[in-house]
C-alpha angles and dihedrals in degrees: 000000000000113000111228126215096269097176096054102140115231091189135007133196100218092168091062094070089048096049100034141041104231109221101173137000133212132194109225135183121227131225104225140166123236098263091046094058090047091053091047091051087054088053096246098140130111122200101175100111097025126129138161133227135186118243124171091349091304127107116230126193114218137186095023112138118216110181120236112267108252095218092043121120133203089313093065117136132250109262097225116032137130112273125197118242120214114228139145117268092245091052091050091051090048091050093045091052091049094047091057088068114091118262096018124126139170112231135176114247103180144346121220141156120253118182090340095308125110111241129188122210104215124193129210099220143180119212119252125228120230092258090053090053091051089049093053091047090050092049091049092051091049091052091048092050091047091052090051091051092050091048091053091045094059 
């Protein structure tokens, strides 16, 4: 049996690591309709402004745009709607407790397929200040310059 690339990201939220400090990550299942999963498999999903919140001991993903399926009919889905995330009760309680702290948010990091099911990697995050963002950019540039110097040295 040939092992497929299971963690091939269909969509990534690169802005999340720039705007937030990711403290912990969770793998969540998604409750989707038929045309939504077909659009996700085609890579027509956008996570940029997405976030999740806890309501009635359930976690709901909001502001994630899944494009309308082109071969869909009258039963096509709404592009932006709240979608339920599948997590264990203990994880939900842990997340709810963390979200009650100030400055904490629950953001999607990437969407991928695992054994035929769409999964979302969600991150429990704390917002960065402007000076933190400048510091991380500076550190990234220094690492890139160091890698160039090592490459030239060899």
